[in-house]
BALOBA-1460 file (C-alpha; in Angstrom, 3 decimals):
// residues 311
<rec num="1" residu="m" x="-3.088" y="-14.386" z="-48.708"/>
<rec num="2" residu="a" x="-6.839" y="-14.274" z="-48.146"/>
<rec num="3" residu="r" x="-7.082" y="-10.987" z="-50.090"/>
<rec num="4" residu="d" x="-10.879" y="-11.245" z="-50.410"/>
<rec num="5" residu="g" x="-11.176" y="-9.979" z="-46.843"/>
<rec num="6" residu="d" x="-12.768" y="-13.162" z="-45.535"/>
<rec num="7" residu="p" x="-11.977" y="-13.043" z="-41.795"/>
<rec num="8" residu="v" x="-12.104" y="-16.831" z="-41.477"/>
<rec num="9" residu="k" x="-9.555" y="-17.333" z="-44.246"/>
<rec num="10" residu="e" x="-7.365" y="-14.567" z="-42.853"/>
<rec num="11" residu="a" x="-7.432" y="-16.089" z="-39.370"/>
<rec num="12" residu="t" x="-6.692" y="-19.527" z="-40.804"/>
<rec num="13" residu="w" x="-3.659" y="-18.233" z="-42.703"/>
<rec num="14" residu="r" x="-2.400" y="-16.324" z="-39.666"/>
<rec num="15" residu="n" x="-2.481" y="-19.569" z="-37.691"/>
<rec num="16" residu="a" x="-1.712" y="-21.969" z="-40.541"/>
<rec num="17" residu="e" x="1.617" y="-23.129" z="-39.137"/>
<rec num="18" residu="g" x="0.046" y="-23.715" z="-35.713"/>
<rec num="19" residu="i" x="-2.853" y="-25.652" z="-37.203"/>
<rec num="20" residu="g" x="-0.437" y="-27.702" z="-39.288"/>
<rec num="21" residu="l" x="1.685" y="-28.514" z="-36.258"/>
<rec num="22" residu="l" x="-1.406" y="-29.604" z="-34.338"/>
<rec num="23" residu="v" x="-2.455" y="-31.887" z="-37.203"/>
<rec num="24" residu="l" x="1.044" y="-33.408" z="-37.272"/>
<rec num="25" residu="l" x="0.923" y="-33.940" z="-33.509"/>
<rec num="26" residu="l" x="-2.500" y="-35.626" z="-33.655"/>
<rec num="27" residu="f" x="-1.362" y="-37.858" z="-36.521"/>
<rec num="28" residu="t" x="1.757" y="-38.824" z="-34.557"/>
<rec num="29" residu="l" x="-0.276" y="-39.651" z="-31.450"/>
<rec num="30" residu="a" x="-2.718" y="-41.718" z="-33.514"/>
<rec num="31" residu="a" x="0.172" y="-43.609" z="-35.111"/>
<rec num="32" residu="l" x="1.755" y="-44.304" z="-31.711"/>
<rec num="33" residu="l" x="-1.581" y="-45.400" z="-30.268"/>
<rec num="34" residu="g" x="-2.076" y="-47.837" z="-33.131"/>
<rec num="35" residu="y" x="1.511" y="-49.062" z="-32.848"/>
<rec num="36" residu="g" x="1.233" y="-49.656" z="-29.117"/>
<rec num="37" residu="w" x="-2.169" y="-51.352" z="-29.229"/>
<rec num="38" residu="f" x="-1.986" y="-53.295" z="-32.492"/>
<rec num="39" residu="g" x="1.612" y="-53.132" z="-33.761"/>
<rec num="40" residu="l" x="3.154" y="-54.566" z="-30.618"/>
<rec num="41" residu="r" x="0.085" y="-56.636" z="-29.705"/>
<rec num="42" residu="p" x="-1.311" y="-58.211" z="-32.887"/>
<rec num="43" residu="q" x="-3.533" y="-60.383" z="-30.710"/>
<rec num="44" residu="n" x="-5.668" y="-57.260" z="-30.266"/>
<rec num="45" residu="l" x="-6.541" y="-57.203" z="-33.963"/>
<rec num="46" residu="p" x="-10.205" y="-57.921" z="-34.691"/>
<rec num="47" residu="d" x="-11.116" y="-61.021" z="-36.679"/>
<rec num="48" residu="s" x="-12.517" y="-58.900" z="-39.516"/>
<rec num="49" residu="g" x="-13.284" y="-55.331" z="-40.499"/>
<rec num="50" residu="p" x="-11.377" y="-52.252" z="-41.730"/>
<rec num="51" residu="i" x="-8.672" y="-52.415" z="-39.044"/>
<rec num="52" residu="l" x="-7.686" y="-55.934" z="-40.068"/>
<rec num="53" residu="a" x="-7.773" y="-54.950" z="-43.755"/>
<rec num="54" residu="f" x="-5.564" y="-51.915" z="-43.062"/>
<rec num="55" residu="w" x="-3.064" y="-53.902" z="-40.987"/>
<rec num="56" residu="p" x="-0.841" y="-55.180" z="-43.887"/>
<rec num="57" residu="v" x="-0.107" y="-51.638" z="-45.121"/>
<rec num="58" residu="s" x="-0.269" y="-49.759" z="-41.820"/>
<rec num="59" residu="f" x="3.463" y="-49.681" z="-41.111"/>
<rec num="60" residu="r" x="4.236" y="-48.310" z="-44.562"/>
<rec num="61" residu="f" x="1.346" y="-45.860" z="-44.417"/>
<rec num="62" residu="f" x="2.170" y="-44.216" z="-41.098"/>
<rec num="63" residu="a" x="5.919" y="-43.969" z="-41.747"/>
<rec num="64" residu="q" x="5.592" y="-42.423" z="-45.199"/>
<rec num="65" residu="v" x="2.664" y="-40.144" z="-44.382"/>
<rec num="66" residu="h" x="4.430" y="-38.891" z="-41.256"/>
<rec num="67" residu="i" x="7.322" y="-37.627" z="-43.389"/>
<rec num="68" residu="i" x="5.106" y="-36.206" z="-46.143"/>
<rec num="69" residu="l" x="2.767" y="-34.508" z="-43.679"/>
<rec num="70" residu="g" x="5.764" y="-33.109" z="-41.814"/>
<rec num="71" residu="a" x="7.060" y="-31.710" z="-45.103"/>
<rec num="72" residu="v" x="3.726" y="-30.028" z="-45.855"/>
<rec num="73" residu="v" x="3.605" y="-28.456" z="-42.389"/>
<rec num="74" residu="l" x="7.167" y="-27.156" z="-42.652"/>
<rec num="75" residu="l" x="6.492" y="-25.869" z="-46.173"/>
<rec num="76" residu="i" x="3.588" y="-23.800" z="-44.856"/>
<rec num="77" residu="a" x="5.829" y="-22.197" z="-42.240"/>
<rec num="78" residu="l" x="8.692" y="-21.674" z="-44.692"/>
<rec num="79" residu="w" x="6.464" y="-20.021" z="-47.262"/>
<rec num="80" residu="k" x="4.771" y="-17.838" z="-44.665"/>
<rec num="81" residu="w" x="7.971" y="-16.555" z="-43.090"/>
<rec num="82" residu="a" x="10.660" y="-16.962" z="-45.761"/>
<rec num="83" residu="r" x="8.793" y="-17.191" z="-49.076"/>
<rec num="84" residu="a" x="11.056" y="-18.988" z="-51.591"/>
<rec num="85" residu="r" x="14.440" y="-18.155" z="-50.034"/>
<rec num="86" residu="w" x="14.789" y="-21.671" z="-48.562"/>
<rec num="87" residu="i" x="14.690" y="-23.528" z="-51.903"/>
<rec num="88" residu="g" x="18.458" y="-23.447" z="-52.441"/>
<rec num="89" residu="a" x="19.008" y="-24.962" z="-48.984"/>
<rec num="90" residu="f" x="16.416" y="-27.636" z="-49.730"/>
<rec num="91" residu="v" x="18.169" y="-28.644" z="-52.949"/>
<rec num="92" residu="a" x="21.521" y="-28.739" z="-51.138"/>
<rec num="93" residu="v" x="20.208" y="-30.899" z="-48.293"/>
<rec num="94" residu="y" x="18.406" y="-33.279" z="-50.622"/>
<rec num="95" residu="l" x="21.499" y="-33.809" z="-52.789"/>
<rec num="96" residu="i" x="23.994" y="-34.072" z="-49.926"/>
<rec num="97" residu="s" x="21.879" y="-36.454" z="-47.843"/>
<rec num="98" residu="f" x="20.967" y="-38.529" z="-50.887"/>
<rec num="99" residu="l" x="24.627" y="-38.978" z="-51.797"/>
<rec num="100" residu="s" x="25.472" y="-39.948" z="-48.206"/>
<rec num="101" residu="e" x="22.655" y="-42.485" z="-48.156"/>
<rec num="102" residu="y" x="23.491" y="-43.725" z="-51.654"/>
<rec num="103" residu="f" x="27.113" y="-44.418" z="-50.751"/>
<rec num="104" residu="g" x="26.024" y="-45.784" z="-47.382"/>
<rec num="105" residu="t" x="23.652" y="-48.328" z="-48.905"/>
<rec num="106" residu="g" x="26.121" y="-49.229" z="-51.631"/>
<rec num="107" residu="y" x="29.537" y="-49.100" z="-49.977"/>
<rec num="108" residu="g" x="28.976" y="-48.729" z="-46.229"/>
<rec num="109" residu="i" x="30.370" y="-45.170" z="-46.212"/>
<rec num="110" residu="p" x="29.872" y="-43.075" z="-44.071"/>
<rec num="111" residu="f" x="27.311" y="-44.849" z="-41.847"/>
<rec num="112" residu="g" x="28.316" y="-48.492" z="-42.119"/>
<rec num="113" residu="a" x="26.667" y="-51.137" z="-44.279"/>
<rec num="114" residu="y" x="22.851" y="-51.231" z="-44.336"/>
<rec num="115" residu="e" x="19.918" y="-51.390" z="-46.719"/>
<rec num="116" residu="y" x="16.385" y="-50.014" z="-46.742"/>
<rec num="117" residu="t" x="13.343" y="-52.238" z="-46.761"/>
<rec num="118" residu="a" x="10.215" y="-51.542" z="-48.808"/>
<rec num="119" residu="n" x="8.441" y="-49.880" z="-45.864"/>
<rec num="120" residu="l" x="9.501" y="-46.356" z="-46.876"/>
<rec num="121" residu="g" x="8.213" y="-46.542" z="-50.430"/>
<rec num="122" residu="y" x="9.852" y="-45.934" z="-53.788"/>
<rec num="123" residu="k" x="13.660" y="-46.150" z="-53.793"/>
<rec num="124" residu="i" x="15.785" y="-43.986" z="-56.055"/>
<rec num="125" residu="d" x="17.952" y="-46.335" z="-58.121"/>
<rec num="126" residu="g" x="16.580" y="-49.148" z="-55.979"/>
<rec num="127" residu="r" x="18.572" y="-48.012" z="-52.927"/>
<rec num="128" residu="v" x="17.415" y="-44.810" z="-51.215"/>
<rec num="129" residu="p" x="13.726" y="-44.136" z="-50.516"/>
<rec num="130" residu="w" x="12.807" y="-40.736" z="-51.924"/>
<rec num="131" residu="v" x="11.383" y="-39.619" z="-48.578"/>
<rec num="132" residu="i" x="14.702" y="-40.095" z="-46.752"/>
<rec num="133" residu="p" x="16.506" y="-36.986" z="-48.104"/>
<rec num="134" residu="l" x="13.254" y="-35.119" z="-47.488"/>
<rec num="135" residu="s" x="13.308" y="-36.170" z="-43.844"/>
<rec num="136" residu="w" x="16.881" y="-34.868" z="-43.522"/>
<rec num="137" residu="f" x="15.665" y="-31.430" z="-44.591"/>
<rec num="138" residu="l" x="12.757" y="-31.505" z="-42.146"/>
<rec num="139" residu="m" x="15.142" y="-31.795" z="-39.202"/>
<rec num="140" residu="a" x="18.015" y="-29.797" z="-40.705"/>
<rec num="141" residu="v" x="15.998" y="-26.565" z="-40.701"/>
<rec num="142" residu="p" x="15.138" y="-26.519" z="-36.967"/>
<rec num="143" residu="s" x="18.601" y="-27.852" z="-36.073"/>
<rec num="144" residu="y" x="20.241" y="-24.951" z="-37.870"/>
<rec num="145" residu="a" x="17.764" y="-22.473" z="-36.376"/>
<rec num="146" residu="i" x="18.646" y="-23.653" z="-32.857"/>
<rec num="147" residu="a" x="22.364" y="-23.369" z="-33.594"/>
<rec num="148" residu="w" x="21.835" y="-19.924" z="-35.138"/>
<rec num="149" residu="a" x="20.001" y="-18.748" z="-32.022"/>
<rec num="150" residu="a" x="22.867" y="-19.989" z="-29.844"/>
<rec num="151" residu="l" x="25.592" y="-18.548" z="-32.081"/>
<rec num="152" residu="p" x="24.005" y="-15.899" z="-34.313"/>
<rec num="153" residu="g" x="25.668" y="-14.325" z="-37.292"/>
<rec num="154" residu="d" x="25.279" y="-10.929" z="-38.890"/>
<rec num="155" residu="r" x="21.579" y="-10.091" z="-39.214"/>
<rec num="156" residu="e" x="22.030" y="-8.091" z="-42.400"/>
<rec num="157" residu="t" x="24.134" y="-10.490" z="-44.444"/>
<rec num="158" residu="g" x="23.148" y="-13.779" z="-42.832"/>
<rec num="159" residu="s" x="26.824" y="-14.650" z="-42.543"/>
<rec num="160" residu="g" x="28.939" y="-15.621" z="-39.582"/>
<rec num="161" residu="v" x="30.849" y="-13.262" z="-37.336"/>
<rec num="162" residu="g" x="34.324" y="-14.737" z="-37.450"/>
<rec num="163" residu="s" x="35.382" y="-18.174" z="-38.618"/>
<rec num="164" residu="k" x="35.395" y="-19.685" z="-35.112"/>
<rec num="165" residu="r" x="31.740" y="-18.868" z="-34.607"/>
<rec num="166" residu="v" x="30.830" y="-20.290" z="-38.017"/>
<rec num="167" residu="v" x="32.652" y="-23.543" z="-37.236"/>
<rec num="168" residu="a" x="31.020" y="-23.754" z="-33.808"/>
<rec num="169" residu="r" x="27.569" y="-23.072" z="-35.249"/>
<rec num="170" residu="v" x="27.955" y="-25.678" z="-37.991"/>
<rec num="171" residu="a" x="29.236" y="-28.235" z="-35.477"/>
<rec num="172" residu="f" x="26.421" y="-27.558" z="-32.996"/>
<rec num="173" residu="a" x="23.773" y="-27.807" z="-35.721"/>
<rec num="174" residu="a" x="25.294" y="-31.135" z="-36.817"/>
<rec num="175" residu="v" x="25.126" y="-32.400" z="-33.230"/>
<rec num="176" residu="i" x="21.464" y="-31.348" z="-32.846"/>
<rec num="177" residu="l" x="20.652" y="-33.159" z="-36.080"/>
<rec num="178" residu="t" x="22.577" y="-36.281" z="-35.016"/>
<rec num="179" residu="l" x="20.824" y="-36.492" z="-31.649"/>
<rec num="180" residu="w" x="17.638" y="-37.341" z="-33.545"/>
<rec num="181" residu="d" x="19.217" y="-40.659" z="-34.518"/>
<rec num="182" residu="v" x="19.813" y="-41.671" z="-30.905"/>
<rec num="183" residu="a" x="16.097" y="-42.518" z="-30.806"/>
<rec num="184" residu="l" x="15.419" y="-42.938" z="-34.523"/>
<rec num="185" residu="d" x="17.711" y="-45.861" z="-35.237"/>
<rec num="186" residu="p" x="16.567" y="-48.145" z="-32.400"/>
<rec num="187" residu="a" x="12.942" y="-47.333" z="-33.265"/>
<rec num="188" residu="m" x="13.264" y="-48.076" z="-36.958"/>
<rec num="189" residu="s" x="15.819" y="-50.874" z="-37.247"/>
<rec num="190" residu="y" x="16.045" y="-52.851" z="-34.001"/>
<rec num="191" residu="q" x="12.906" y="-54.967" z="-34.342"/>
<rec num="192" residu="a" x="10.009" y="-55.458" z="-36.753"/>
<rec num="193" residu="p" x="8.729" y="-53.558" z="-38.604"/>
<rec num="194" residu="f" x="12.183" y="-52.919" z="-40.041"/>
<rec num="195" residu="y" x="12.672" y="-49.768" z="-42.103"/>
<rec num="196" residu="w" x="16.350" y="-50.471" z="-42.672"/>
<rec num="197" residu="i" x="18.534" y="-53.461" z="-41.840"/>
<rec num="198" residu="w" x="22.169" y="-53.323" z="-40.747"/>
<rec num="199" residu="s" x="24.848" y="-55.563" z="-42.234"/>
<rec num="200" residu="d" x="27.463" y="-53.998" z="-39.985"/>
<rec num="201" residu="t" x="26.456" y="-54.374" z="-36.363"/>
<rec num="202" residu="g" x="27.375" y="-52.820" z="-33.050"/>
<rec num="203" residu="p" x="26.464" y="-52.650" z="-29.355"/>
<rec num="204" residu="y" x="23.819" y="-49.910" z="-29.623"/>
<rec num="205" residu="y" x="20.745" y="-51.930" z="-30.604"/>
<rec num="206" residu="g" x="22.631" y="-53.595" z="-33.433"/>
<rec num="207" residu="m" x="23.862" y="-50.325" z="-34.920"/>
<rec num="208" residu="p" x="27.590" y="-49.699" z="-35.556"/>
<rec num="209" residu="w" x="29.123" y="-46.713" z="-33.771"/>
<rec num="210" residu="i" x="30.391" y="-45.366" z="-37.087"/>
<rec num="211" residu="n" x="26.783" y="-44.493" z="-37.901"/>
<rec num="212" residu="f" x="26.928" y="-41.528" z="-35.529"/>
<rec num="213" residu="g" x="30.129" y="-40.410" z="-37.221"/>
<rec num="214" residu="g" x="28.358" y="-40.589" z="-40.561"/>
<rec num="215" residu="w" x="25.511" y="-38.462" z="-39.241"/>
<rec num="216" residu="l" x="27.923" y="-35.868" z="-37.891"/>
<rec num="217" residu="l" x="29.907" y="-35.781" z="-41.129"/>
<rec num="218" residu="t" x="26.784" y="-35.441" z="-43.259"/>
<rec num="219" residu="g" x="25.483" y="-32.751" z="-40.930"/>
<rec num="220" residu="l" x="28.734" y="-30.811" z="-41.156"/>
<rec num="221" residu="v" x="28.535" y="-30.825" z="-44.955"/>
<rec num="222" residu="i" x="24.849" y="-29.842" z="-44.911"/>
<rec num="223" residu="f" x="25.318" y="-26.928" z="-42.549"/>
<rec num="224" residu="g" x="28.487" y="-25.858" z="-44.289"/>
<rec num="225" residu="a" x="26.267" y="-25.528" z="-47.357"/>
<rec num="226" residu="f" x="23.757" y="-23.554" z="-45.276"/>
<rec num="227" residu="e" x="26.532" y="-21.122" z="-44.380"/>
<rec num="228" residu="m" x="27.677" y="-20.788" z="-47.986"/>
<rec num="229" residu="l" x="24.076" y="-20.128" z="-49.036"/>
<rec num="230" residu="r" x="23.668" y="-17.647" z="-46.154"/>
<rec num="231" residu="a" x="20.618" y="-19.457" z="-44.853"/>
<rec num="232" residu="g" x="20.747" y="-17.264" z="-41.768"/>
<rec num="233" residu="r" x="19.067" y="-14.524" z="-43.789"/>
<rec num="234" residu="w" x="15.804" y="-16.481" z="-43.905"/>
<rec num="235" residu="i" x="16.255" y="-18.462" z="-40.701"/>
<rec num="236" residu="e" x="16.209" y="-15.106" z="-38.880"/>
<rec num="237" residu="s" x="12.699" y="-14.459" z="-40.195"/>
<rec num="238" residu="m" x="11.248" y="-17.683" z="-38.750"/>
<rec num="239" residu="d" x="9.713" y="-18.257" z="-35.332"/>
<rec num="240" residu="l" x="12.292" y="-20.160" z="-33.267"/>
<rec num="241" residu="r" x="9.705" y="-21.384" z="-30.764"/>
<rec num="242" residu="w" x="7.630" y="-22.886" z="-33.550"/>
<rec num="243" residu="l" x="10.689" y="-24.574" z="-35.075"/>
<rec num="244" residu="v" x="11.682" y="-26.059" z="-31.711"/>
<rec num="245" residu="a" x="8.114" y="-27.340" z="-31.283"/>
<rec num="246" residu="y" x="8.210" y="-28.772" z="-34.810"/>
<rec num="247" residu="y" x="11.492" y="-30.546" z="-34.046"/>
<rec num="248" residu="g" x="9.939" y="-31.935" z="-30.866"/>
<rec num="249" residu="v" x="6.784" y="-33.203" z="-32.575"/>
<rec num="250" residu="t" x="8.871" y="-34.888" z="-35.279"/>
<rec num="251" residu="l" x="11.123" y="-36.419" z="-32.617"/>
<rec num="252" residu="l" x="8.054" y="-37.670" z="-30.744"/>
<rec num="253" residu="m" x="7.473" y="-40.505" z="-33.236"/>
<rec num="254" residu="p" x="10.748" y="-42.418" z="-32.634"/>
<rec num="255" residu="v" x="10.816" y="-41.524" z="-28.933"/>
<rec num="256" residu="g" x="7.267" y="-42.811" z="-28.528"/>
<rec num="257" residu="m" x="8.188" y="-46.012" z="-30.325"/>
<rec num="258" residu="i" x="11.209" y="-46.775" z="-28.133"/>
<rec num="259" residu="v" x="9.158" y="-46.053" z="-25.012"/>
<rec num="260" residu="l" x="6.406" y="-48.406" z="-26.164"/>
<rec num="261" residu="e" x="9.004" y="-51.051" z="-27.060"/>
<rec num="262" residu="g" x="10.683" y="-50.693" z="-23.666"/>
<rec num="263" residu="l" x="14.102" y="-49.795" z="-25.101"/>
<rec num="264" residu="w" x="15.056" y="-47.950" z="-21.939"/>
<rec num="265" residu="v" x="18.762" y="-47.539" z="-22.679"/>
<rec num="266" residu="a" x="17.806" y="-45.652" z="-25.841"/>
<rec num="267" residu="v" x="15.259" y="-43.601" z="-23.892"/>
<rec num="268" residu="v" x="17.817" y="-42.604" z="-21.267"/>
<rec num="269" residu="a" x="20.486" y="-41.927" z="-23.900"/>
<rec num="270" residu="t" x="18.073" y="-39.677" z="-25.788"/>
<rec num="271" residu="v" x="17.025" y="-37.715" z="-22.702"/>
<rec num="272" residu="v" x="20.591" y="-37.256" z="-21.438"/>
<rec num="273" residu="s" x="21.848" y="-36.222" z="-24.891"/>
<rec num="274" residu="y" x="19.224" y="-33.520" z="-25.250"/>
<rec num="275" residu="l" x="19.763" y="-32.261" z="-21.698"/>
<rec num="276" residu="l" x="23.456" y="-31.816" z="-22.468"/>
<rec num="277" residu="a" x="22.622" y="-30.042" z="-25.722"/>
<rec num="278" residu="w" x="20.170" y="-27.797" z="-23.857"/>
<rec num="279" residu="a" x="22.822" y="-26.925" z="-21.258"/>
<rec num="280" residu="f" x="25.260" y="-26.013" z="-24.040"/>
<rec num="281" residu="y" x="22.589" y="-23.935" z="-25.784"/>
<rec num="282" residu="r" x="21.815" y="-22.026" z="-22.590"/>
<rec num="283" residu="r" x="25.486" y="-21.368" z="-21.989"/>
<rec num="284" residu="m" x="25.976" y="-20.039" z="-25.500"/>
<rec num="285" residu="r" x="22.878" y="-17.847" z="-25.239"/>
<rec num="286" residu="a" x="24.079" y="-16.464" z="-21.923"/>
<rec num="287" residu="g" x="27.450" y="-15.743" z="-23.478"/>
<rec num="288" residu="q" x="25.785" y="-13.877" z="-26.337"/>
<rec num="289" residu="a" x="23.738" y="-11.792" z="-23.905"/>
<rec num="290" residu="h" x="26.852" y="-10.955" z="-21.867"/>
<rec num="291" residu="s" x="28.870" y="-9.943" z="-24.922"/>
<rec num="292" residu="a" x="26.015" y="-7.697" z="-26.063"/>
<rec num="293" residu="l" x="26.193" y="-5.601" z="-22.874"/>
<rec num="294" residu="p" x="27.814" y="-2.172" z="-23.314"/>
<rec num="295" residu="t" x="31.405" y="-1.958" z="-22.096"/>
<rec num="296" residu="p" x="31.638" y="0.441" z="-19.130"/>
<rec num="297" residu="p" x="33.911" y="3.421" z="-19.730"/>
<rec num="298" residu="a" x="37.341" y="3.188" z="-18.195"/>
<rec num="299" residu="s" x="37.935" y="5.257" z="-15.089"/>
<rec num="300" residu="r" x="40.046" y="8.387" z="-15.378"/>
<rec num="301" residu="g" x="42.653" y="6.963" z="-13.104"/>
<rec num="302" residu="a" x="42.990" y="3.829" z="-15.223"/>
<rec num="303" residu="a" x="43.167" y="5.892" z="-18.380"/>
<rec num="304" residu="a" x="45.852" y="8.105" z="-16.865"/>
<rec num="305" residu="g" x="47.790" y="5.077" z="-15.708"/>
<rec num="306" residu="r" x="47.735" y="3.614" z="-19.224"/>
<rec num="307" residu="g" x="48.818" y="6.946" z="-20.614"/>
<rec num="308" residu="g" x="51.644" y="7.199" z="-18.128"/>
<rec num="309" residu="a" x="52.795" y="3.714" z="-18.957"/>
<rec num="310" residu="a" x="52.735" y="4.542" z="-22.618"/>
<rec num="311" residu="a" x="54.715" y="7.650" z="-22.013"/>
């Protein structure tokens, strides 16, 4: 990149993922500011002018652009650090999540019965907005990277070290992905503007508990596909700190919305869930560091004792 030797272009490319993340953060903050000041308080709208003209499309605009902009930012990082090695994982996530959403909107499996409104744009076959499977991929990548850091596989092959570790890594990645919905669902479906509407209902802001099971199941299938595709080979090449920051900036939109709406049970549930996940991550990382320490040689007396016992 920037082969003409232009130092400005070279510096921009070196920091492209950081610049992109900053743009995404500023867009998110602007969207939350507009939501808090105008979305929840329409009495603050002016009587005329561009803000009033933009109001009818604002909810669609910010929701769709947030996903598309997030995809562009992640694509920059993926191409910089992994080139095209992520494309197979993208196709897998898009297909798996689309099928889950398609059956969910048509038959109530595996999330419960619901339907999308028009606020997320064009729907594939009139049921699943095209940006929804894309959004699954945006959060699947950092979720898997976090799980990989906690329970790494073989650096050369990108595969797991033993079936138990693979299962644990897939399960932890699915949990990290599902935690996103603790804030996302109340933000997007509990009150206007609705992005999807539940037919099945439950105690958590009108959402059925089976929804979390559907997220976990879909996540397990997605990350099982990641393992089969040996996604660890390119995940290893990415900056974990950047991916965690990207996950956090993406999460900021629904968290900001539930804070502004005063949905404090959802806020507390989100915070507690991530603290528990963080504690588990730290424990797994500590375990990895301990297992990597060299085993001290056995003392001569112990060795002789074992030899005597064997004799």
